[in-house]
Chimera marker file (.cmm) of the C-alpha trace (Angstrom):
<marker_set name="trace">
<marker id="1" x="132.495" y="-39.917" z="87.951" r="1" g="1" b="0" radius="0.5"/>
<marker id="2" x="133.800" y="-36.865" z="85.510" r="1" g="1" b="0" radius="0.5"/>
<marker id="3" x="132.663" y="-34.564" z="87.775" r="1" g="1" b="0" radius="0.5"/>
<marker id="4" x="134.497" y="-35.952" z="90.642" r="1" g="1" b="0" radius="0.5"/>
<marker id="5" x="138.072" y="-35.973" z="88.435" r="1" g="1" b="0" radius="0.5"/>
<marker id="6" x="138.109" y="-32.288" z="88.693" r="1" g="1" b="0" radius="0.5"/>
<marker id="7" x="137.557" y="-32.486" z="92.469" r="1" g="1" b="0" radius="0.5"/>
<marker id="8" x="138.659" y="-35.619" z="93.785" r="1" g="1" b="0" radius="0.5"/>
<marker id="9" x="138.615" y="-34.694" z="97.312" r="1" g="1" b="0" radius="0.5"/>
<marker id="10" x="134.965" y="-34.777" z="97.457" r="1" g="1" b="0" radius="0.5"/>
<marker id="11" x="135.485" y="-38.195" z="96.856" r="1" g="1" b="0" radius="0.5"/>
<marker id="12" x="136.208" y="-39.020" z="100.671" r="1" g="1" b="0" radius="0.5"/>
<marker id="13" x="132.799" y="-37.636" z="102.026" r="1" g="1" b="0" radius="0.5"/>
<marker id="14" x="130.527" y="-38.178" z="99.380" r="1" g="1" b="0" radius="0.5"/>
<marker id="15" x="127.334" y="-39.730" z="100.344" r="1" g="1" b="0" radius="0.5"/>
<marker id="16" x="127.480" y="-41.769" z="96.771" r="1" g="1" b="0" radius="0.5"/>
<marker id="17" x="130.859" y="-42.926" z="97.428" r="1" g="1" b="0" radius="0.5"/>
<marker id="18" x="129.811" y="-46.238" z="98.210" r="1" g="1" b="0" radius="0.5"/>
<marker id="19" x="127.494" y="-46.465" z="94.838" r="1" g="1" b="0" radius="0.5"/>
<marker id="20" x="130.780" y="-45.352" z="93.022" r="1" g="1" b="0" radius="0.5"/>
<marker id="21" x="132.344" y="-48.419" z="94.030" r="1" g="1" b="0" radius="0.5"/>
<marker id="22" x="131.453" y="-50.755" z="91.003" r="1" g="1" b="0" radius="0.5"/>
<marker id="23" x="132.211" y="-53.982" z="92.847" r="1" g="1" b="0" radius="0.5"/>
<marker id="24" x="133.493" y="-55.355" z="95.692" r="1" g="1" b="0" radius="0.5"/>
<marker id="25" x="136.804" y="-55.613" z="94.427" r="1" g="1" b="0" radius="0.5"/>
<marker id="26" x="136.641" y="-51.308" z="94.309" r="1" g="1" b="0" radius="0.5"/>
<marker id="27" x="135.605" y="-51.050" z="97.871" r="1" g="1" b="0" radius="0.5"/>
<marker id="28" x="138.907" y="-53.544" z="98.743" r="1" g="1" b="0" radius="0.5"/>
<marker id="29" x="140.770" y="-50.945" z="96.210" r="1" g="1" b="0" radius="0.5"/>
<marker id="30" x="139.698" y="-47.975" z="97.977" r="1" g="1" b="0" radius="0.5"/>
<marker id="31" x="140.540" y="-49.501" z="101.396" r="1" g="1" b="0" radius="0.5"/>
<marker id="32" x="143.752" y="-50.546" z="100.821" r="1" g="1" b="0" radius="0.5"/>
<marker id="33" x="144.161" y="-46.757" z="99.325" r="1" g="1" b="0" radius="0.5"/>
<marker id="34" x="143.191" y="-45.206" z="102.373" r="1" g="1" b="0" radius="0.5"/>
<marker id="35" x="145.889" y="-47.363" z="104.314" r="1" g="1" b="0" radius="0.5"/>
<marker id="36" x="148.535" y="-46.638" z="101.334" r="1" g="1" b="0" radius="0.5"/>
<marker id="37" x="148.140" y="-42.756" z="100.963" r="1" g="1" b="0" radius="0.5"/>
<marker id="38" x="147.304" y="-40.358" z="102.467" r="1" g="1" b="0" radius="0.5"/>
<marker id="39" x="143.795" y="-38.889" z="102.647" r="1" g="1" b="0" radius="0.5"/>
<marker id="40" x="144.074" y="-36.641" z="99.403" r="1" g="1" b="0" radius="0.5"/>
<marker id="41" x="146.027" y="-38.842" z="97.569" r="1" g="1" b="0" radius="0.5"/>
<marker id="42" x="144.186" y="-41.709" z="97.822" r="1" g="1" b="0" radius="0.5"/>
<marker id="43" x="141.039" y="-40.035" z="97.030" r="1" g="1" b="0" radius="0.5"/>
<marker id="44" x="143.191" y="-38.579" z="93.561" r="1" g="1" b="0" radius="0.5"/>
<marker id="45" x="144.069" y="-42.268" z="93.238" r="1" g="1" b="0" radius="0.5"/>
<marker id="46" x="140.915" y="-43.815" z="93.846" r="1" g="1" b="0" radius="0.5"/>
<marker id="47" x="139.070" y="-41.516" z="91.227" r="1" g="1" b="0" radius="0.5"/>
<marker id="48" x="141.261" y="-41.939" z="88.677" r="1" g="1" b="0" radius="0.5"/>
<marker id="49" x="141.681" y="-45.690" z="88.931" r="1" g="1" b="0" radius="0.5"/>
<marker id="50" x="137.515" y="-45.372" z="88.381" r="1" g="1" b="0" radius="0.5"/>
<marker id="51" x="137.909" y="-42.798" z="85.520" r="1" g="1" b="0" radius="0.5"/>
<marker id="52" x="140.236" y="-45.285" z="83.658" r="1" g="1" b="0" radius="0.5"/>
<marker id="53" x="137.996" y="-48.022" z="84.675" r="1" g="1" b="0" radius="0.5"/>
<marker id="54" x="134.880" y="-46.399" z="82.863" r="1" g="1" b="0" radius="0.5"/>
<marker id="55" x="137.148" y="-44.751" z="79.837" r="1" g="1" b="0" radius="0.5"/>
<marker id="56" x="138.885" y="-47.512" z="78.753" r="1" g="1" b="0" radius="0.5"/>
<marker id="57" x="136.158" y="-50.362" z="79.472" r="1" g="1" b="0" radius="0.5"/>
<marker id="58" x="138.684" y="-52.357" z="81.802" r="1" g="1" b="0" radius="0.5"/>
<marker id="59" x="136.560" y="-52.005" z="85.002" r="1" g="1" b="0" radius="0.5"/>
<marker id="60" x="137.017" y="-55.685" z="85.889" r="1" g="1" b="0" radius="0.5"/>
<marker id="61" x="140.340" y="-56.623" z="84.476" r="1" g="1" b="0" radius="0.5"/>
<marker id="62" x="141.572" y="-53.188" z="86.327" r="1" g="1" b="0" radius="0.5"/>
<marker id="63" x="140.699" y="-54.375" z="89.780" r="1" g="1" b="0" radius="0.5"/>
<marker id="64" x="141.835" y="-57.915" z="89.536" r="1" g="1" b="0" radius="0.5"/>
<marker id="65" x="145.398" y="-56.483" z="88.420" r="1" g="1" b="0" radius="0.5"/>
<marker id="66" x="145.812" y="-53.748" z="90.999" r="1" g="1" b="0" radius="0.5"/>
<marker id="67" x="144.579" y="-56.833" z="93.883" r="1" g="1" b="0" radius="0.5"/>
<marker id="68" x="146.998" y="-59.204" z="93.099" r="1" g="1" b="0" radius="0.5"/>
<marker id="69" x="149.897" y="-56.314" z="93.825" r="1" g="1" b="0" radius="0.5"/>
<marker id="70" x="151.082" y="-55.910" z="97.476" r="1" g="1" b="0" radius="0.5"/>
<marker id="71" x="151.460" y="-52.563" z="97.105" r="1" g="1" b="0" radius="0.5"/>
<marker id="72" x="149.063" y="-49.854" z="94.977" r="1" g="1" b="0" radius="0.5"/>
<marker id="73" x="151.100" y="-48.960" z="91.714" r="1" g="1" b="0" radius="0.5"/>
<marker id="74" x="151.217" y="-45.582" z="90.948" r="1" g="1" b="0" radius="0.5"/>
<marker id="75" x="148.659" y="-44.121" z="88.626" r="1" g="1" b="0" radius="0.5"/>
<marker id="76" x="151.629" y="-43.591" z="85.613" r="1" g="1" b="0" radius="0.5"/>
<marker id="77" x="152.179" y="-47.378" z="85.825" r="1" g="1" b="0" radius="0.5"/>
<marker id="78" x="148.120" y="-48.266" z="85.764" r="1" g="1" b="0" radius="0.5"/>
<marker id="79" x="148.057" y="-45.230" z="82.988" r="1" g="1" b="0" radius="0.5"/>
<marker id="80" x="150.796" y="-47.127" z="80.569" r="1" g="1" b="0" radius="0.5"/>
<marker id="81" x="149.294" y="-50.144" z="81.294" r="1" g="1" b="0" radius="0.5"/>
<marker id="82" x="145.346" y="-49.472" z="80.649" r="1" g="1" b="0" radius="0.5"/>
<marker id="83" x="145.291" y="-45.786" z="78.783" r="1" g="1" b="0" radius="0.5"/>
<marker id="84" x="145.313" y="-46.846" z="75.316" r="1" g="1" b="0" radius="0.5"/>
<marker id="85" x="145.576" y="-44.028" z="72.661" r="1" g="1" b="0" radius="0.5"/>
<marker id="86" x="142.160" y="-43.640" z="70.754" r="1" g="1" b="0" radius="0.5"/>
<marker id="87" x="141.985" y="-44.728" z="67.164" r="1" g="1" b="0" radius="0.5"/>
<marker id="88" x="140.515" y="-42.236" z="65.003" r="1" g="1" b="0" radius="0.5"/>
<marker id="89" x="138.729" y="-43.185" z="61.777" r="1" g="1" b="0" radius="0.5"/>
<marker id="90" x="140.543" y="-42.355" z="58.865" r="1" g="1" b="0" radius="0.5"/>
<marker id="91" x="138.032" y="-39.944" z="56.376" r="1" g="1" b="0" radius="0.5"/>
<marker id="92" x="138.952" y="-40.023" z="52.760" r="1" g="1" b="0" radius="0.5"/>
<marker id="93" x="139.336" y="-36.355" z="51.816" r="1" g="1" b="0" radius="0.5"/>
<marker id="94" x="138.636" y="-35.121" z="48.512" r="1" g="1" b="0" radius="0.5"/>
<marker id="95" x="139.971" y="-31.926" z="47.125" r="1" g="1" b="0" radius="0.5"/>
<marker id="96" x="137.965" y="-29.977" z="44.807" r="1" g="1" b="0" radius="0.5"/>
<marker id="97" x="139.434" y="-28.863" z="41.207" r="1" g="1" b="0" radius="0.5"/>
<marker id="98" x="139.993" y="-25.297" z="40.520" r="1" g="1" b="0" radius="0.5"/>
<marker id="99" x="137.896" y="-25.562" z="37.321" r="1" g="1" b="0" radius="0.5"/>
<marker id="100" x="135.053" y="-26.662" z="39.541" r="1" g="1" b="0" radius="0.5"/>
<marker id="101" x="135.116" y="-23.430" z="41.630" r="1" g="1" b="0" radius="0.5"/>
<marker id="102" x="135.697" y="-21.369" z="38.896" r="1" g="1" b="0" radius="0.5"/>
<marker id="103" x="132.358" y="-22.899" z="37.255" r="1" g="1" b="0" radius="0.5"/>
<marker id="104" x="130.434" y="-22.864" z="40.520" r="1" g="1" b="0" radius="0.5"/>
<marker id="105" x="131.313" y="-18.594" z="40.600" r="1" g="1" b="0" radius="0.5"/>
<marker id="106" x="130.652" y="-18.089" z="36.410" r="1" g="1" b="0" radius="0.5"/>
<marker id="107" x="127.180" y="-19.364" z="36.969" r="1" g="1" b="0" radius="0.5"/>
<marker id="108" x="127.448" y="-22.534" z="34.617" r="1" g="1" b="0" radius="0.5"/>
<marker id="109" x="125.850" y="-24.476" z="37.279" r="1" g="1" b="0" radius="0.5"/>
<marker id="110" x="122.529" y="-22.788" z="36.730" r="1" g="1" b="0" radius="0.5"/>
<marker id="111" x="120.564" y="-24.553" z="34.088" r="1" g="1" b="0" radius="0.5"/>
<marker id="112" x="117.985" y="-22.229" z="32.085" r="1" g="1" b="0" radius="0.5"/>
<marker id="113" x="114.538" y="-23.604" z="31.850" r="1" g="1" b="0" radius="0.5"/>
<marker id="114" x="112.850" y="-25.112" z="28.474" r="1" g="1" b="0" radius="0.5"/>
<marker id="115" x="111.561" y="-22.405" z="26.538" r="1" g="1" b="0" radius="0.5"/>
<marker id="116" x="109.912" y="-22.147" z="23.557" r="1" g="1" b="0" radius="0.5"/>
<marker id="117" x="110.207" y="-19.362" z="20.639" r="1" g="1" b="0" radius="0.5"/>
<marker id="118" x="110.593" y="-16.087" z="22.009" r="1" g="1" b="0" radius="0.5"/>
<marker id="119" x="110.099" y="-17.025" z="26.061" r="1" g="1" b="0" radius="0.5"/>
<marker id="120" x="113.041" y="-15.697" z="28.242" r="1" g="1" b="0" radius="0.5"/>
<marker id="121" x="115.937" y="-17.837" z="28.551" r="1" g="1" b="0" radius="0.5"/>
<marker id="122" x="116.570" y="-17.260" z="32.216" r="1" g="1" b="0" radius="0.5"/>
<marker id="123" x="116.949" y="-19.666" z="34.874" r="1" g="1" b="0" radius="0.5"/>
<marker id="124" x="113.464" y="-19.840" z="36.642" r="1" g="1" b="0" radius="0.5"/>
<marker id="125" x="113.771" y="-18.409" z="40.562" r="1" g="1" b="0" radius="0.5"/>
<marker id="126" x="110.939" y="-19.101" z="42.570" r="1" g="1" b="0" radius="0.5"/>
<marker id="127" x="109.708" y="-16.165" z="45.237" r="1" g="1" b="0" radius="0.5"/>
<marker id="128" x="108.295" y="-17.723" z="48.581" r="1" g="1" b="0" radius="0.5"/>
<link id1="1" id2="2" r="1" g="1" b="0" radius="0.2"/>
<link id1="2" id2="3" r="1" g="1" b="0" radius="0.2"/>
<link id1="3" id2="4" r="1" g="1" b="0" radius="0.2"/>
<link id1="4" id2="5" r="1" g="1" b="0" radius="0.2"/>
<link id1="5" id2="6" r="1" g="1" b="0" radius="0.2"/>
<link id1="6" id2="7" r="1" g="1" b="0" radius="0.2"/>
<link id1="7" id2="8" r="1" g="1" b="0" radius="0.2"/>
<link id1="8" id2="9" r="1" g="1" b="0" radius="0.2"/>
<link id1="9" id2="10" r="1" g="1" b="0" radius="0.2"/>
<link id1="10" id2="11" r="1" g="1" b="0" radius="0.2"/>
<link id1="11" id2="12" r="1" g="1" b="0" radius="0.2"/>
<link id1="12" id2="13" r="1" g="1" b="0" radius="0.2"/>
<link id1="13" id2="14" r="1" g="1" b="0" radius="0.2"/>
<link id1="14" id2="15" r="1" g="1" b="0" radius="0.2"/>
<link id1="15" id2="16" r="1" g="1" b="0" radius="0.2"/>
<link id1="16" id2="17" r="1" g="1" b="0" radius="0.2"/>
<link id1="17" id2="18" r="1" g="1" b="0" radius="0.2"/>
<link id1="18" id2="19" r="1" g="1" b="0" radius="0.2"/>
<link id1="19" id2="20" r="1" g="1" b="0" radius="0.2"/>
<link id1="20" id2="21" r="1" g="1" b="0" radius="0.2"/>
<link id1="21" id2="22" r="1" g="1" b="0" radius="0.2"/>
<link id1="22" id2="23" r="1" g="1" b="0" radius="0.2"/>
<link id1="23" id2="24" r="1" g="1" b="0" radius="0.2"/>
<link id1="24" id2="25" r="1" g="1" b="0" radius="0.2"/>
<link id1="25" id2="26" r="1" g="1" b="0" radius="0.2"/>
<link id1="26" id2="27" r="1" g="1" b="0" radius="0.2"/>
<link id1="27" id2="28" r="1" g="1" b="0" radius="0.2"/>
<link id1="28" id2="29" r="1" g="1" b="0" radius="0.2"/>
<link id1="29" id2="30" r="1" g="1" b="0" radius="0.2"/>
<link id1="30" id2="31" r="1" g="1" b="0" radius="0.2"/>
<link id1="31" id2="32" r="1" g="1" b="0" radius="0.2"/>
<link id1="32" id2="33" r="1" g="1" b="0" radius="0.2"/>
<link id1="33" id2="34" r="1" g="1" b="0" radius="0.2"/>
<link id1="34" id2="35" r="1" g="1" b="0" radius="0.2"/>
<link id1="35" id2="36" r="1" g="1" b="0" radius="0.2"/>
<link id1="36" id2="37" r="1" g="1" b="0" radius="0.2"/>
<link id1="37" id2="38" r="1" g="1" b="0" radius="0.2"/>
<link id1="38" id2="39" r="1" g="1" b="0" radius="0.2"/>
<link id1="39" id2="40" r="1" g="1" b="0" radius="0.2"/>
<link id1="40" id2="41" r="1" g="1" b="0" radius="0.2"/>
<link id1="41" id2="42" r="1" g="1" b="0" radius="0.2"/>
<link id1="42" id2="43" r="1" g="1" b="0" radius="0.2"/>
<link id1="43" id2="44" r="1" g="1" b="0" radius="0.2"/>
<link id1="44" id2="45" r="1" g="1" b="0" radius="0.2"/>
<link id1="45" id2="46" r="1" g="1" b="0" radius="0.2"/>
<link id1="46" id2="47" r="1" g="1" b="0" radius="0.2"/>
<link id1="47" id2="48" r="1" g="1" b="0" radius="0.2"/>
<link id1="48" id2="49" r="1" g="1" b="0" radius="0.2"/>
<link id1="49" id2="50" r="1" g="1" b="0" radius="0.2"/>
<link id1="50" id2="51" r="1" g="1" b="0" radius="0.2"/>
<link id1="51" id2="52" r="1" g="1" b="0" radius="0.2"/>
<link id1="52" id2="53" r="1" g="1" b="0" radius="0.2"/>
<link id1="53" id2="54" r="1" g="1" b="0" radius="0.2"/>
<link id1="54" id2="55" r="1" g="1" b="0" radius="0.2"/>
<link id1="55" id2="56" r="1" g="1" b="0" radius="0.2"/>
<link id1="56" id2="57" r="1" g="1" b="0" radius="0.2"/>
<link id1="57" id2="58" r="1" g="1" b="0" radius="0.2"/>
<link id1="58" id2="59" r="1" g="1" b="0" radius="0.2"/>
<link id1="59" id2="60" r="1" g="1" b="0" radius="0.2"/>
<link id1="60" id2="61" r="1" g="1" b="0" radius="0.2"/>
<link id1="61" id2="62" r="1" g="1" b="0" radius="0.2"/>
<link id1="62" id2="63" r="1" g="1" b="0" radius="0.2"/>
<link id1="63" id2="64" r="1" g="1" b="0" radius="0.2"/>
<link id1="64" id2="65" r="1" g="1" b="0" radius="0.2"/>
<link id1="65" id2="66" r="1" g="1" b="0" radius="0.2"/>
<link id1="66" id2="67" r="1" g="1" b="0" radius="0.2"/>
<link id1="67" id2="68" r="1" g="1" b="0" radius="0.2"/>
<link id1="68" id2="69" r="1" g="1" b="0" radius="0.2"/>
<link id1="69" id2="70" r="1" g="1" b="0" radius="0.2"/>
<link id1="70" id2="71" r="1" g="1" b="0" radius="0.2"/>
<link id1="71" id2="72" r="1" g="1" b="0" radius="0.2"/>
<link id1="72" id2="73" r="1" g="1" b="0" radius="0.2"/>
<link id1="73" id2="74" r="1" g="1" b="0" radius="0.2"/>
<link id1="74" id2="75" r="1" g="1" b="0" radius="0.2"/>
<link id1="75" id2="76" r="1" g="1" b="0" radius="0.2"/>
<link id1="76" id2="77" r="1" g="1" b="0" radius="0.2"/>
<link id1="77" id2="78" r="1" g="1" b="0" radius="0.2"/>
<link id1="78" id2="79" r="1" g="1" b="0" radius="0.2"/>
<link id1="79" id2="80" r="1" g="1" b="0" radius="0.2"/>
<link id1="80" id2="81" r="1" g="1" b="0" radius="0.2"/>
<link id1="81" id2="82" r="1" g="1" b="0" radius="0.2"/>
<link id1="82" id2="83" r="1" g="1" b="0" radius="0.2"/>
<link id1="83" id2="84" r="1" g="1" b="0" radius="0.2"/>
<link id1="84" id2="85" r="1" g="1" b="0" radius="0.2"/>
<link id1="85" id2="86" r="1" g="1" b="0" radius="0.2"/>
<link id1="86" id2="87" r="1" g="1" b="0" radius="0.2"/>
<link id1="87" id2="88" r="1" g="1" b="0" radius="0.2"/>
<link id1="88" id2="89" r="1" g="1" b="0" radius="0.2"/>
<link id1="89" id2="90" r="1" g="1" b="0" radius="0.2"/>
<link id1="90" id2="91" r="1" g="1" b="0" radius="0.2"/>
<link id1="91" id2="92" r="1" g="1" b="0" radius="0.2"/>
<link id1="92" id2="93" r="1" g="1" b="0" radius="0.2"/>
<link id1="93" id2="94" r="1" g="1" b="0" radius="0.2"/>
<link id1="94" id2="95" r="1" g="1" b="0" radius="0.2"/>
<link id1="95" id2="96" r="1" g="1" b="0" radius="0.2"/>
<link id1="96" id2="97" r="1" g="1" b="0" radius="0.2"/>
<link id1="97" id2="98" r="1" g="1" b="0" radius="0.2"/>
<link id1="98" id2="99" r="1" g="1" b="0" radius="0.2"/>
<link id1="99" id2="100" r="1" g="1" b="0" radius="0.2"/>
<link id1="100" id2="101" r="1" g="1" b="0" radius="0.2"/>
<link id1="101" id2="102" r="1" g="1" b="0" radius="0.2"/>
<link id1="102" id2="103" r="1" g="1" b="0" radius="0.2"/>
<link id1="103" id2="104" r="1" g="1" b="0" radius="0.2"/>
<link id1="104" id2="105" r="1" g="1" b="0" radius="0.2"/>
<link id1="105" id2="106" r="1" g="1" b="0" radius="0.2"/>
<link id1="106" id2="107" r="1" g="1" b="0" radius="0.2"/>
<link id1="107" id2="108" r="1" g="1" b="0" radius="0.2"/>
<link id1="108" id2="109" r="1" g="1" b="0" radius="0.2"/>
<link id1="109" id2="110" r="1" g="1" b="0" radius="0.2"/>
<link id1="110" id2="111" r="1" g="1" b="0" radius="0.2"/>
<link id1="111" id2="112" r="1" g="1" b="0" radius="0.2"/>
<link id1="112" id2="113" r="1" g="1" b="0" radius="0.2"/>
<link id1="113" id2="114" r="1" g="1" b="0" radius="0.2"/>
<link id1="114" id2="115" r="1" g="1" b="0" radius="0.2"/>
<link id1="115" id2="116" r="1" g="1" b="0" radius="0.2"/>
<link id1="116" id2="117" r="1" g="1" b="0" radius="0.2"/>
<link id1="117" id2="118" r="1" g="1" b="0" radius="0.2"/>
<link id1="118" id2="119" r="1" g="1" b="0" radius="0.2"/>
<link id1="119" id2="120" r="1" g="1" b="0" radius="0.2"/>
<link id1="120" id2="121" r="1" g="1" b="0" radius="0.2"/>
<link id1="121" id2="122" r="1" g="1" b="0" radius="0.2"/>
<link id1="122" id2="123" r="1" g="1" b="0" radius="0.2"/>
<link id1="123" id2="124" r="1" g="1" b="0" radius="0.2"/>
<link id1="124" id2="125" r="1" g="1" b="0" radius="0.2"/>
<link id1="125" id2="126" r="1" g="1" b="0" radius="0.2"/>
<link id1="126" id2="127" r="1" g="1" b="0" radius="0.2"/>
<link id1="127" id2="128" r="1" g="1" b="0" radius="0.2"/>
</marker_set>
């Protein structure tokens, strides 16, 4: 359905049109849209309704509410009713202190290897 949203006119003559309509209620919505709107607007209306139903998981509620109305509602009305803003998770952010960056840049994070008398105290580096 997302591909059709870019070119809703393709819905009208799509070989998969009847398969895209998930329930008999949506078949009835399509028939009503064809009666109430011109061809271009009917396609756009139906594709947008299908997209709302899919994206906001309101397939049954959306179809039932629209079918109860005597005329099909505008897309703006449907958007106000069914499209809910998505909640983004709150992610706590911890800012590192400047001292941590200073320690990193000085190289104080490298620990020398255990050494005995007379051995080098530089950190060991493995070469693969």
